[in-house]
C-alpha positions in Angstrom: 0.0 0.0 0.0 2.1 2.9 -1.4 5.2 1.4 0.3 3.6 1.3 3.7 3.3 -1.6 6.1 0.1 -1.4 8.0 -1.2 -2.6 11.3 -5.0 -2.4 12.0 -7.8 -3.9 13.9 -11.6 -3.6 13.5 -14.5 -3.9 15.9 -16.3 -6.9 14.5 -19.6 -4.9 14.6 -18.1 -2.7 11.9 -16.5 -5.2 9.7 -18.2 -3.7 6.6 -16.1 -0.5 7.1 -12.7 -2.4 6.8 -12.1 -1.0 3.3 -12.8 2.5 4.5 -10.3 2.2 7.4 -7.7 0.7 5.1 -7.9 3.8 2.9 -7.8 6.4 5.7 -4.4 7.9 4.9 -5.7 8.9 1.5 -9.3 9.8 2.6 -8.4 11.8 5.8 -6.7 14.9 4.2 -9.9 15.4 2.0 -12.3 15.5 5.0 -13.9 18.9 5.6 -15.6 18.4 8.9 -12.7 19.6 11.2 -13.5 19.4 14.9 -10.0 20.2 16.1 -6.6 20.7 14.5 -4.0 21.4 17.1 -1.8 18.7 18.7 -4.0 16.1 17.0 -6.3 16.5 13.9 -9.9 15.4 14.5 -12.4 15.3 11.7 -15.8 13.8 10.9 -17.2 11.9 8.0 -20.7 10.7 7.0 -20.7 7.1 5.8 -24.0 5.4 4.7 -25.9 8.1 6.7 -23.9 7.6 9.9 -21.5 10.1 11.4 -18.0 9.0 12.4 -15.0 10.7 14.1 -11.5 10.1 12.8 -8.6 11.2 15.0 -5.1 11.5 13.4 -2.4 11.5 16.0 0.2 13.9 14.7 3.1 15.9 16.2 5.2 12.8 16.9 8.9 13.5 17.0 11.3 10.8 15.8 12.0 9.4 19.3 8.3 9.0 19.8 7.9 7.3 16.4 10.7 4.9 17.3 9.2 4.1 20.7 5.7 3.5 19.2 7.3 1.4 16.5 9.4 -0.8 18.7 8.4 -0.7 22.4 5.0 0.8 22.9 1.5 0.6 21.4 0.5 3.5 19.3 -1.9 6.1 20.6 -4.5 4.9 18.1 -4.2 1.3 19.2 -4.4 2.3 22.9 -7.5 4.4 22.2 -9.2 1.5 20.4 -8.3 -1.0 23.1 -9.3 1.3 26.0 -12.6 2.0 24.3 -13.4 -1.7 24.2 -12.2 -2.2 27.8 -14.2 0.7 29.3 -17.3 -0.3 27.4 -16.9 -3.8 28.8 -17.1 -2.5 32.4 -20.1 -0.3 31.5 -18.5 3.1 31.3 -19.8 5.2 28.4 -17.4 5.9 25.5 -18.0 6.6 21.8 -18.3 3.2 20.2 -14.9 2.2 18.7 -14.8 1.2 15.0 -11.1 0.5 14.5 -7.6 1.8 14.2 -4.8 1.7 11.7 -1.1 2.5 11.8 1.1 3.1 8.8 4.8 2.2 8.9 7.6 2.9 6.5 11.1 1.4 7.0 9.8 0.0 10.3 8.9 3.5 11.7 5.4 4.7 12.5 4.4 7.5 10.1 0.6 7.9 10.5 -1.9 6.7 13.1 -5.7 6.9 13.0 -8.5 6.0 15.4 -12.1 5.9 14.2 -15.2 5.9 16.4 -18.9 6.5 16.1 -19.8 10.2 16.7 -21.3 10.6 20.1 -24.0 13.3 20.3 -23.3 15.3 23.5 -23.5 18.6 25.3 -20.6 20.8 26.6 -19.8 20.1 30.2 -19.2 23.7 31.2 -22.4 24.9 29.5 -24.4 22.3 31.3 -22.9 23.2 34.7 -23.8 26.9 34.1 -27.4 25.9 33.4 -27.4 23.7 36.5 -25.8 26.4 38.7 -28.6 26.9 41.2 -28.7 23.2 42.3 -25.2 22.2 41.4 -26.5 18.7 40.8 -24.1 18.2 37.9 -21.0 18.8 40.0 -22.3 16.2 42.5 -22.9 13.7 39.8 -19.5 14.4 38.2 -17.8 13.8 41.6 -19.6 10.5 41.9 -18.6 9.6 38.4 -14.9 10.4 39.1 -15.1 8.3 42.3 -16.6 5.3 40.5 -13.9 5.5 37.8 -11.1 5.6 40.4 -12.7 2.8 42.4 -12.8 0.7 39.2 -9.1 1.3 38.6 -9.7 3.7 35.7 -7.4 6.7 35.8 -7.5 9.4 33.1 -4.3 11.4 32.9 -6.2 14.4 31.4 -9.5 14.5 33.2 -10.5 17.9 31.8 -13.7 19.4 30.5 -12.8 18.8 26.9 -12.5 15.0 27.5 -15.8 14.6 29.4 -18.9 14.6 27.2 -22.4 15.1 28.7 -24.6 12.4 27.3 -28.1 12.5 28.4 -29.0 8.9 27.6 -26.2 7.2 29.6 -27.4 4.4 31.9 -25.1 5.0 34.9 -23.8 8.6 34.6 -24.6 11.3 32.0 -21.0 11.3 30.9 -18.7 9.7 28.3 -14.9 9.8 28.2 -12.8 10.6 25.2 -9.0 10.9 24.5 -8.7 7.4 25.8 -5.1 6.8 25.0 -4.5 8.9 28.2 -6.4 6.3 30.3 -4.4 4.0 32.6 -5.7 1.0 34.5 -4.3 1.6 38.0 -5.8 1.8 41.5 -5.4 5.5 42.4 -5.3 6.5 46.0 -7.1 9.5 47.4 -4.4 12.0 46.5 -3.9 10.6 43.0 -7.6 11.1 42.5 -7.3 14.7 43.6 -4.5 15.3 41.2 -6.7 14.0 38.4 -9.6 16.4 39.5 -7.2 19.3 39.7 -7.2 19.5 35.9 -10.9 20.3 35.7 -11.3 23.9 34.5 -14.8 24.5 35.9 -16.1 27.5 37.8 -14.8 27.7 41.4 -18.2 27.3 43.1 -18.8 24.1 41.0 -15.3 22.8 41.7 -15.7 23.3 45.4 -19.0 21.6 45.5 -17.5 18.7 43.5 -14.6 18.5 45.9 -17.0 18.4 48.9 -18.8 15.4 47.4 -15.6 13.6 46.2 -13.8 14.0 49.6 -16.9 12.8 51.4 -17.1 9.7 49.3 -13.5 8.9 50.4 -14.4 9.8 54.0 -11.9 12.7 53.9 -11.9 16.4 54.8 -12.9 19.0 52.2 -10.5 21.5 53.6 -7.5 19.2 53.4 -8.5 18.3 49.8 -8.8 21.9 48.8 -5.4 22.8 50.3 -3.8 19.9 48.5 -5.5 21.0 45.2 -4.2 24.6 45.6 -0.7 23.3 46.2 -0.8 21.1 43.1 -2.1 23.9 40.9 0.5 26.4 42.1 3.3 23.8 41.3 1.8 23.2 37.9 1.6 26.9 37.2 5.2 27.4 38.2 6.3 24.5 36.0 4.4 26.0 33.0 6.1 29.3 33.5 9.5 27.7 33.6 8.8 25.7 30.5 7.6 28.9 28.7 10.8 30.8 29.7 13.1 27.9 28.6 11.2 27.7 25.3 11.7 31.4 24.7 15.4 31.2 25.5 15.9 28.3 23.1 14.2 30.3 20.3 15.7 33.7 21.3 18.7 33.5 23.7 18.7 37.4 24.0 15.1 37.6 25.2 16.0 37.6 28.9 18.5 40.5 28.5 16.0 42.6 26.6 13.3 41.9 29.1 15.5 43.1 31.9 16.4 46.3 30.0 20.0 45.2 29.5 21.3 45.0 25.9 25.0 45.4 25.1 24.5 44.7 21.4 25.6 48.3 20.6 28.8 48.2 22.7 32.2 48.2 21.2 
């Protein structure tokens, strides 16, 4: 296939889409329904009247490509397998269709994961509408607790990766970006670290934290203090990374910022 070696797997329920998946590296660049095109490129396609989401994992540097080729499963493969696993333990996820990886000279070049489009509402908008009762934040806390008790830990448990799905059986939520999911048994503090990534209004977050800490039999105040410490550390780390990035691009940036510039000296 154009000099590529391929590795793919299909959900048996979507075997009739195998030819489509096998042609994704040619089809994907032509798709117009762009959902996101930042670190990854996510687009939609309509096939036989049904809407599907195709995620292209890009931005892989050579060391990552080598690791995914020789030592680790690709992000597309992990997304597919995690979708199947989470669905098997009754957590809602967009139904997986398949994944495909393209290799050249033994090195991963392109990686795609395809799933059924999941109709959903935006989490932050739903919380704003639910503001008087704050029921949504209570349910989200219970959802996070159940995930953690089941050994499901999402490394990026953020609003963009939690879909509000009104027809879910257990909780009105579905998880996406599943290559970031790990099966591990998080302790209480690891659970708090996961929650600390939620960018929701402070009143909703505090209500969520009250419920989550209560489910663990812990103190809200201790939980809140720990979260604030984590967020301050994360903020400092981001600031340091930004400065280092600026210095790599422009070594003279720090001198100009401080008002010192000897470029005109003899």
